[in-house]
C-alpha positions in Angstrom: 38.2 127.0 98.8 36.2 124.0 99.9 35.8 121.0 97.7 32.1 121.8 97.3 32.9 125.2 96.0 35.6 124.0 93.6 33.4 121.2 92.2 30.3 122.7 90.4 27.0 121.2 89.6 27.2 120.5 85.8 24.1 120.7 83.6 24.1 120.2 79.9 22.7 122.8 77.5 22.2 123.0 73.8 25.0 125.6 73.4 27.3 124.2 76.1 27.1 123.5 79.8 25.9 125.3 83.0 28.2 125.3 86.0 26.8 126.1 89.4 29.3 126.8 92.1 27.9 126.8 95.7 29.6 129.4 97.8 30.0 129.5 101.6 29.0 133.2 101.6 26.1 135.4 100.8 27.2 137.1 97.6 26.3 140.8 97.4 28.3 141.7 94.2 30.5 139.9 91.8 32.4 140.9 88.7 34.9 139.4 86.3 38.2 141.1 85.9 38.5 142.4 82.3 42.0 140.9 81.6 43.4 137.4 82.0 46.1 136.4 84.4 49.6 135.7 83.0 48.9 132.0 83.0 45.6 132.5 81.1 43.3 132.2 84.1 40.0 134.0 84.3 39.7 136.2 87.5 36.4 136.6 89.4 36.0 138.9 92.3 32.9 138.8 94.6 32.0 140.6 97.8 30.5 138.9 100.9 29.9 139.7 104.6 33.5 140.0 105.7 35.4 141.2 102.6 36.2 140.1 99.1 37.4 136.8 97.5 39.4 136.6 94.3 39.1 133.4 92.3 41.4 132.3 89.5 39.8 129.8 87.1 41.4 127.8 84.3 44.7 128.5 82.6 48.0 126.7 83.0 48.2 124.8 86.3 50.9 125.2 89.0 54.2 123.4 89.2 54.7 121.1 92.2 57.4 123.5 93.4 58.6 126.8 92.0 61.8 126.7 90.0 64.2 129.6 89.6 64.5 130.7 85.9 67.4 133.2 86.3 70.1 130.6 87.2 72.7 131.5 84.6 76.4 130.6 84.2 77.7 132.0 87.5 76.1 129.5 89.8 76.5 126.6 87.3 80.2 127.4 87.0 80.7 127.5 90.7 78.9 124.2 91.1 81.0 122.5 88.5 84.3 123.7 90.0 83.1 122.6 93.4 82.3 119.1 92.2 86.0 118.6 91.1 87.3 118.4 94.7 85.0 117.4 97.6 87.3 119.0 100.3 87.7 122.2 98.4 84.0 122.4 97.7 83.2 122.1 101.4 85.6 124.9 102.3 84.3 127.2 99.5 80.7 126.7 100.6 81.6 127.6 104.2 83.4 130.7 103.1 80.6 131.8 100.8 78.0 131.3 103.5 80.1 133.4 106.0 81.2 136.4 104.0 78.8 137.4 101.1 75.5 136.6 102.9 73.8 139.9 102.0 74.7 139.5 98.3 73.2 136.0 98.3 70.0 137.2 99.9 69.7 140.1 97.4 70.2 137.6 94.5 67.4 135.4 95.9 65.1 138.4 96.3 65.7 139.6 92.8 65.4 136.1 91.2 62.3 135.3 89.2 60.6 131.9 89.6 58.5 129.9 87.3 55.4 128.6 89.0 53.2 127.4 86.1 53.4 124.5 83.7 54.6 125.0 80.2 51.5 123.4 78.7 47.7 123.5 79.3 46.1 121.1 81.7 45.0 117.9 80.0 41.3 117.6 79.5 39.3 115.1 81.6 36.2 113.8 79.8 34.4 113.3 83.1 35.0 117.0 84.0 34.5 119.0 80.8 35.1 122.4 82.4 37.9 124.6 83.6 39.1 123.9 87.1 39.5 126.4 90.0 43.2 127.0 90.5 43.4 129.2 93.5 41.5 131.7 95.6 42.5 134.5 98.0 40.4 136.0 100.7 40.9 139.6 101.7 39.1 140.4 105.0 37.9 144.0 105.3 35.9 143.6 108.5 32.6 144.8 106.9 30.1 143.9 104.2 31.1 144.6 100.6 28.1 145.9 98.7 29.4 147.0 95.3 32.5 146.4 93.1 34.1 148.5 90.4 36.7 147.4 87.8 38.7 149.4 85.4 37.5 149.3 81.8 39.9 147.6 79.5 39.4 146.3 76.0 40.3 142.7 75.2 43.5 142.1 73.4 42.1 141.7 69.9 40.0 144.8 70.2 42.8 147.1 71.2 43.6 149.6 68.5 47.0 150.8 67.6 48.1 153.3 70.3 45.8 152.0 73.0 47.1 153.3 76.2 47.4 150.9 79.2 48.3 152.2 82.7 51.5 150.3 83.7 50.0 149.2 87.0 47.4 147.1 85.2 50.0 144.9 83.6 51.1 143.4 86.9 48.3 144.2 89.4 44.6 143.8 90.0 43.0 147.2 90.9 39.4 147.1 92.2 37.3 149.5 94.2 34.7 148.4 96.7 31.8 150.0 98.5 31.4 148.8 102.1 28.6 148.9 104.6 30.6 151.1 107.0 30.2 154.1 104.7 33.8 153.7 103.5 35.3 153.4 100.0 38.3 151.0 99.6 40.7 150.6 96.8 42.5 147.2 96.8 45.5 146.2 94.8 47.1 142.7 94.6 49.2 140.7 92.1 47.6 139.8 88.8 49.0 136.2 88.7 47.6 133.6 91.0 49.9 132.8 93.9 51.5 129.4 94.2 49.8 127.1 96.8 53.0 127.2 98.8 52.7 131.0 99.1 50.9 132.4 102.1 48.4 135.1 101.7 50.3 137.2 104.2 53.3 137.2 101.9 51.4 138.7 99.0 51.7 142.4 98.2 48.1 143.3 99.0 47.5 147.0 99.5 44.3 148.7 100.7 43.5 152.4 100.6 40.5 153.6 102.6 38.5 156.7 101.6 35.4 158.4 102.9 32.5 157.5 100.6 30.1 160.1 102.0 30.2 163.5 103.5 28.1 162.8 106.7 29.7 159.3 107.2 26.3 158.0 108.0 24.8 157.2 104.6 25.8 154.0 102.8 27.0 154.8 99.2 25.0 153.4 96.3 27.6 152.8 93.6 31.2 153.3 92.5 33.1 153.6 89.2 36.8 153.9 88.5 39.0 154.9 85.5 42.6 156.0 84.9 43.8 159.4 83.8 47.2 161.2 83.5 48.4 164.7 84.3 47.8 166.8 81.2 48.7 170.2 80.1 46.9 171.6 77.2 43.8 169.7 76.1 44.5 170.3 72.5 47.9 168.7 72.9 46.2 165.6 74.3 43.9 165.5 71.3 46.9 165.7 68.9 48.7 162.9 70.8 45.5 160.9 70.6 45.4 161.1 66.8 49.1 160.4 66.5 48.9 157.4 68.7 46.2 155.9 66.6 48.7 155.9 63.7 51.5 154.3 65.7 52.5 150.7 65.2 52.2 149.3 68.7 50.0 149.7 71.8 51.3 152.3 74.2 52.2 151.6 77.8 52.8 155.1 79.1 55.1 154.8 82.1 56.8 158.2 82.2 53.7 160.3 83.0 52.1 160.6 86.4 49.1 158.3 86.3 46.1 158.9 88.6 43.1 156.7 89.5 39.7 158.5 89.4 37.2 157.0 91.8 33.6 158.3 91.7 31.0 157.3 94.3 27.4 158.6 94.9 25.0 158.5 97.8 21.5 159.6 98.6 22.6 162.3 101.1 20.4 165.4 100.9 19.2 165.6 97.3 22.1 163.4 96.2 25.9 163.8 96.4 28.7 162.8 94.1 32.3 162.5 95.2 35.3 162.1 92.8 38.7 161.2 94.2 42.0 161.5 92.4 44.5 159.0 93.7 48.1 159.3 92.4 49.9 156.1 91.5 53.5 156.0 92.7 56.4 153.8 91.8 58.7 152.2 94.3 62.4 151.6 94.0 62.0 148.1 92.8 59.8 149.2 89.9 56.5 148.2 91.3 53.5 150.6 91.3 51.7 151.4 94.5 48.9 153.5 95.9 49.5 156.1 98.6 48.3 155.4 102.1 47.9 159.1 103.0 48.0 162.6 101.6 45.1 161.9 99.2 43.6 165.1 97.9 40.1 166.1 99.0 37.5 164.9 96.6 35.5 166.9 94.1 32.0 167.3 95.6 28.9 167.8 93.5 25.3 168.1 94.5 22.9 166.1 92.4 19.4 167.1 91.5 18.1 163.8 92.8 19.6 160.5 94.2 21.2 158.7 91.3 20.7 155.0 90.6 24.1 154.2 89.0 27.2 155.8 87.6 29.9 154.7 85.1 33.0 156.3 83.5 33.4 156.4 79.8 35.3 153.3 78.5 37.5 155.4 76.2 41.2 155.3 77.4 43.4 158.3 78.0 44.2 160.6 76.2 40.7 160.7 74.7 38.8 163.8 75.7 35.8 161.7 76.8 37.7 159.3 79.1 36.7 161.4 82.2 33.0 161.7 81.2 30.8 160.2 83.8 27.3 158.8 83.0 24.9 159.4 85.8 21.4 157.9 85.5 18.4 158.9 87.6 15.4 156.6 88.2 13.0 159.6 87.7 13.5 159.5 84.0 16.7 161.1 82.8 20.4 160.5 82.3 23.1 163.1 82.5 26.7 163.2 81.3 29.2 164.9 83.5 32.6 166.1 82.4 34.9 165.6 85.4 38.0 167.7 85.8 40.9 166.2 84.0 43.6 168.0 85.9 44.3 168.3 89.6 46.3 171.6 89.2 44.7 174.9 89.8 45.5 178.5 90.6 45.5 179.8 94.2 42.7 182.3 93.4 40.5 180.6 90.9 37.8 182.3 89.0 34.2 181.3 88.9 34.6 179.4 85.6 37.7 177.6 86.9 35.9 176.6 90.0 32.9 175.2 88.1 35.2 173.3 85.8 37.1 171.7 88.7 33.7 170.7 90.2 32.6 169.2 86.9 30.4 170.4 84.0 27.1 168.9 82.8 27.3 168.3 79.1 24.0 166.7 78.1 20.7 165.3 79.4 19.0 162.3 77.9 15.3 161.7 78.3 13.2 158.5 77.6 9.6 158.6 76.5 6.4 159.1 78.5 4.1 156.7 80.1 0.6 157.2 81.5 0.0 156.2 85.1 -3.2 154.8 86.5 -4.0 158.2 87.9 -4.0 159.6 84.4 -0.8 161.6 85.0 1.8 161.6 82.4 5.4 161.1 83.5 8.7 160.0 82.1 9.4 156.2 82.1 11.5 155.0 85.0 15.1 154.1 84.2 16.7 151.0 85.6 20.2 151.2 84.1 22.3 153.0 81.5 25.6 152.0 80.0 28.1 153.3 77.4 28.1 151.6 74.0 29.8 152.0 70.7 33.2 152.6 72.5 31.7 155.4 74.6 30.1 157.3 71.7 26.5 156.2 72.5 24.4 155.4 75.5 22.1 152.5 76.0 19.2 152.7 78.5 16.9 150.0 80.1 13.5 151.1 81.3 11.2 149.6 83.9 8.6 148.4 81.4 11.2 146.3 79.5 12.0 148.8 76.8 15.5 149.5 75.8 17.0 152.2 73.5 20.3 153.7 72.3 21.0 157.4 72.1 23.6 158.2 69.5 25.1 161.3 71.2 27.9 161.7 68.7 26.2 160.5 65.5 28.7 157.7 65.1 26.2 154.8 64.5 25.1 153.4 61.2 23.0 155.8 59.2 23.1 158.4 61.9 23.2 162.2 61.6 25.7 164.3 63.6 24.7 164.3 67.2 25.0 167.0 69.9 28.5 165.8 70.9 30.2 165.7 67.5 33.8 164.4 67.7 36.5 165.2 70.2 37.1 168.8 69.3 33.6 170.2 69.8 32.8 168.1 72.9 34.0 170.8 75.3 31.9 173.5 73.6 28.6 171.9 74.7 27.4 173.3 78.1 23.9 172.0 78.0 21.3 170.3 75.8 19.0 167.4 75.7 18.2 164.4 73.5 15.1 162.2 73.4 15.1 160.3 70.1 16.4 156.7 70.0 18.6 155.6 67.1 17.6 152.0 67.7 15.2 150.5 70.3 13.4 147.3 71.3 11.6 145.6 74.1 12.3 142.6 76.3 9.9 139.7 75.6 8.4 137.9 78.7 8.7 134.2 79.5 6.6 131.3 78.4 2.9 131.7 78.9 1.2 129.6 81.6 -1.0 126.7 80.6 -4.5 127.7 79.6 -7.9 125.9 79.3 -8.7 124.1 76.1 -11.2 126.8 75.1 -8.8 129.6 75.6 -6.0 127.8 73.7 -8.3 127.2 70.8 -9.3 130.9 70.7 -5.7 131.9 70.9 -4.8 129.6 68.0 -7.3 131.5 65.8 -5.7 134.8 66.8 -2.2 133.8 65.5 -0.5 136.2 63.1 -1.3 135.8 59.5 1.3 135.4 56.7 2.5 138.7 55.3 4.1 138.5 51.9 7.4 140.2 51.4 7.2 143.0 48.8 9.6 145.7 47.9 7.3 148.3 49.6 6.8 146.3 52.8 8.9 146.9 55.8 11.6 144.3 56.2 11.1 143.3 59.8 11.4 139.7 60.9 8.0 138.6 62.4 8.6 136.2 65.3 4.9 135.9 65.7 4.4 134.4 62.2 3.8 130.8 63.2 3.8 130.8 67.0 1.5 133.6 67.8 2.1 136.8 69.8 4.5 136.6 72.8 3.7 138.4 76.0 5.8 141.5 77.0 7.9 141.4 80.1 6.2 142.4 83.3 7.4 145.8 84.8 10.4 145.4 87.1 12.6 147.8 88.9 15.7 145.5 88.9 18.0 145.0 86.0 21.3 145.9 84.4 23.1 146.1 81.1 26.5 144.4 80.4 28.6 145.4 77.4 31.8 143.9 75.9 33.5 144.6 72.5 33.8 141.5 70.4 35.2 142.6 67.0 38.7 143.3 66.0 40.5 146.6 66.2 40.7 146.7 62.4 37.0 147.3 62.1 35.7 150.8 61.4 33.1 150.7 64.2 33.1 148.8 67.5 30.8 145.9 67.6 29.6 144.9 71.0 27.7 142.0 72.6 25.0 143.1 75.0 23.5 141.3 78.0 20.3 142.7 79.4 18.8 141.6 82.7 15.2 142.7 83.4 13.8 141.2 86.6 14.3 137.5 86.2 14.5 137.7 82.4 17.9 137.7 80.6 18.3 138.6 77.0 21.3 138.8 74.8 22.2 140.8 71.7 25.2 139.1 70.0 25.9 142.0 67.8 24.5 145.5 68.5 26.0 146.9 65.3 24.3 144.3 63.1 21.0 144.9 64.8 21.5 148.7 64.4 22.3 148.3 60.7 19.2 146.2 60.1 16.9 148.7 61.8 18.1 151.6 59.5 18.5 149.6 56.3 16.0 150.8 53.7 17.2 148.4 50.9 19.4 145.5 50.4 19.5 142.0 51.9 17.9 141.6 55.3 20.1 139.7 57.8 17.8 137.4 59.7 20.4 135.6 61.7 20.4 135.5 65.5 23.2 138.1 65.7 20.7 140.7 64.6 18.0 140.2 67.1 17.3 140.2 70.9 17.3 136.6 72.0 16.0 135.5 75.4 18.5 133.4 77.4 16.4 130.6 78.8 16.9 127.1 80.2 18.8 128.4 83.2 18.4 126.5 86.5 18.9 129.0 89.4 18.2 126.3 92.0 15.6 128.4 93.7 17.6 131.6 94.0 17.2 135.1 92.5 19.5 136.8 90.1 21.7 139.6 91.5 23.9 140.3 88.4 25.1 139.3 85.0 28.4 139.9 83.2 30.6 138.7 80.3 33.3 136.4 81.6 36.5 136.1 79.5 37.2 132.5 78.5 40.4 131.1 80.0 43.2 130.8 77.4 43.9 127.4 75.8 46.4 126.7 73.0 44.1 124.3 71.2 41.3 126.8 71.1 42.6 128.5 68.0 39.5 128.2 65.8 37.5 131.4 64.9 34.1 129.9 65.8 35.0 129.6 69.5 33.6 132.3 71.7 36.0 134.6 73.6 33.4 135.1 76.4 31.2 133.1 78.7 28.3 134.4 80.7 28.5 134.9 84.5 25.2 134.9 86.5 25.4 136.0 90.1 22.9 134.4 92.5 22.5 134.8 96.2 24.8 132.0 97.3 26.2 130.7 94.1 28.0 131.7 90.9 26.6 130.3 87.6 28.7 130.1 84.5 27.2 129.4 81.0 30.3 128.2 79.3 31.6 125.9 76.6 31.8 122.1 76.8 35.5 121.2 76.8 34.7 117.6 75.8 33.4 118.8 72.5 36.4 121.0 72.1 38.7 118.0 72.6 36.7 116.0 70.1 37.1 118.8 67.5 40.8 119.3 68.1 41.5 115.5 67.9 41.5 115.3 64.1 41.6 111.8 62.5 44.8 110.8 60.8 44.6 110.9 57.0 46.3 107.5 56.5 43.3 105.7 58.1 41.0 106.1 55.1 43.8 105.1 52.8 44.3 101.9 54.7 40.6 101.1 54.7 40.4 101.7 51.0 43.5 99.5 50.3 42.1 96.8 52.5 38.8 96.7 50.6 40.5 96.5 47.3 42.6 93.5 48.6 39.5 91.8 49.8 37.9 92.2 46.3 41.0 90.8 44.6 41.2 87.8 46.9 37.5 87.2 46.4 37.9 87.1 42.6 40.8 84.6 43.0 38.7 82.4 45.4 41.2 82.9 48.3 39.1 85.0 50.6 38.5 83.6 54.1 35.5 83.9 56.4 36.7 87.2 58.0 37.3 88.7 54.6 33.7 87.8 53.5 32.5 89.5 56.7 34.3 92.7 55.8 33.0 92.6 52.2 29.4 92.2 53.4 29.8 95.0 55.9 31.1 97.3 53.2 28.2 96.4 51.0 25.6 97.0 53.7 27.1 100.4 54.5 27.1 101.5 50.9 23.4 100.6 50.5 22.3 102.7 53.5 20.1 105.6 52.2 21.5 108.2 54.7 25.0 106.9 54.9 27.9 109.2 54.2 30.1 106.5 52.7 30.6 106.5 49.0 31.2 103.2 47.2 34.8 102.5 46.2 35.4 102.7 42.5 37.1 99.5 41.3 38.1 98.3 37.9 36.4 95.0 36.8 38.7 92.0 37.2 38.3 89.2 34.7 39.6 85.8 35.3 
C-alpha cells in the first residue's frame, strides 16, 4: 500500500474525526469483515478492476522479526550441554544436521511463531487514528462488482450456545461477483501476515462457480451463510433450545459444515442460484474448500428480476437460518425457505422436489403511490434488510420512507405475526403483510438560500407551540422552533446497514441502523428504543437522540459520490475499557476513496491519562505553608506571588476551584 493510501486526510468533527484514504483503484464494492483479527485489527475488503484487496487496520503492531513460541526444554537442554565443550558441540551439531534432518524440518513446520507485539501501539498525538498495518492483493483477472460476508454477531452480543463454524475462527471467507459472469469464493488467513511473509506463501484458496445459467448475464448480487447437515428438523429445534441454556458458545466441529452461496441475475424473468459448498478438513487440522465436485446449484425462476438478496442472520441450528430475503423493485419483498439438506431420494415426489427447490413463505407489500399519469402503483423498493435478529424486515423506499414489518410479532407491543416462532414457521406456505409496525421518513438536506421576502414569509409559517397534555400524542416536534424541514428527494439508490449493539443478556436484540438514500445518510442509534417510543401510550417519553432518525451531516466527500455505507468494528485497544466508547465506526465507500468516521484517539489518551491523586494534596499543603509563613512574616516574593494567584483563582465567578478552609492563626 502506497504511503498516500496509508496516510489519510484528517478532518475534525464534533463527534470525532473523518479519515479519507485515497486509493489507487476504482472501488466498486467494499465491506468490513464482521470479526476482528487475532491482534485486534479491523479488516476491510474492497473490490477493484483486477481483484480484491484486504486491509488490516489498527490492533497490535508487528514484531521486527517473528519469534518461535514453542521452544521448550528440549532445545534449551541441548544448547546448554553443547555449550560445556566447544569441540563436542561442533561434532553434535554436525551429526544432528546429517541424520535427523526430516525431523528438524517437521518441527520447524509445526512450530508456532509470535509476530505481534504484546502491547498496543503507543498513541501519537500528531496522528490520532489507527494505522494501516498490512494489505494483501488477490488478483482475479476481472472486475469485482459485489462482495458478500458471513453474518456473525459481535462478541458481546453472542448468546449462550451461539454456533460458530470452525473455519471462521482462523480464516476469512468471502464471496465475490465478477464481471466475467463468475462467482468466486475466496479464503485466506484471518491474521495479517508479517511484512517478511510473501503473499505467495499465504494459504489463499479460490473456488470458481458459475453465477448464471447462460454465462452471458452479469449477476446482480450475492449472499452467503453457513449450515450443517441435519436429520430431523424437530431435532434441530430441540438442540437449538438446549444450546441456548448451555454455559458457553458452541463451536461445532464434528458435523459436516456447508457454505450456502446464493446469487441472482436478470436472466429471462429473473433467476436465483443457491450453491451448497462442503467444507473439508485437511490432515493438519485446517479447513478448506473443495476445488471440484461441487453439487449443481438449486435453480429457481423469479417472477421478476430482483434488486438484492440476503440470508437471515440467525445462526445454525435455527430454523430460519436458511431463509433468504428477496426484494423486488416493483414493490414487494418475498421470503424464500431454501432447502436445509442436500440429501434426497432417487425418485423424489412432487413435494420433495418443490422443497429442494425452495418454498416461498411470505410476501411483504409497501403502500401505494399515485403517479403523474393518475395510475396507482406500489411504492418502489430500494433495499430490504433483516432486523431484530432476523425476526423482522426493514425496507427503504424510493421516496425516502422506511418501515419495519414484524413478521413474527417479536417487537415491542406487537401482536403475533404470520411467522410465529420456530415451530410454526414451516407450516406457512403463503401469505402477505402490508402494515408497518414502525415507520418514518428521511429528511432532506439544508434548504438553499432564499430571497429576503421569501425568508420572512417562511418565518411566519413556522410551527406553533403545542402544549403537552395527557390527551395529546407524545411525539417530538422537530419543527417547533426551526420550521418545517424538506423531505428527501426521490432516489433509486440506497441501502440499509444493520448491526447489533446490545449485550446477549438483553431480552430483545437492539440494533443500530444506517440508512443511505441518495446522497443523504441517516442513523438510528437504537431501533428498539425508537420502536418502543412509537407504540408507547403512557409513561415517560424518551426524547434522546437514540430514539430518533438523525441525519449524518458534515461529511466531506471531496467531490465523489457515495457507493456504500457500513458499520466498521473499532480496533481493539486495552485502554478502551470504558462503557461510553463506541464499538463501531462508520465506513463510507466513495468512488476512489474510503472514508471512516471514527473516534479521536488523542481524546482517548487524554481521558485514560488520569491525574495522580497526590497532586492536589501537595497543592493544598503548599498553600497552607504559604499562609503560615505569611502570618510569621517569613514569606518571600515567590510565596507572595503564589498567594495572590490562589486568591485571584478563588474570586473567579466561573472557576471550579473552591477556597481552602484554614483555621485562623493568631500571633
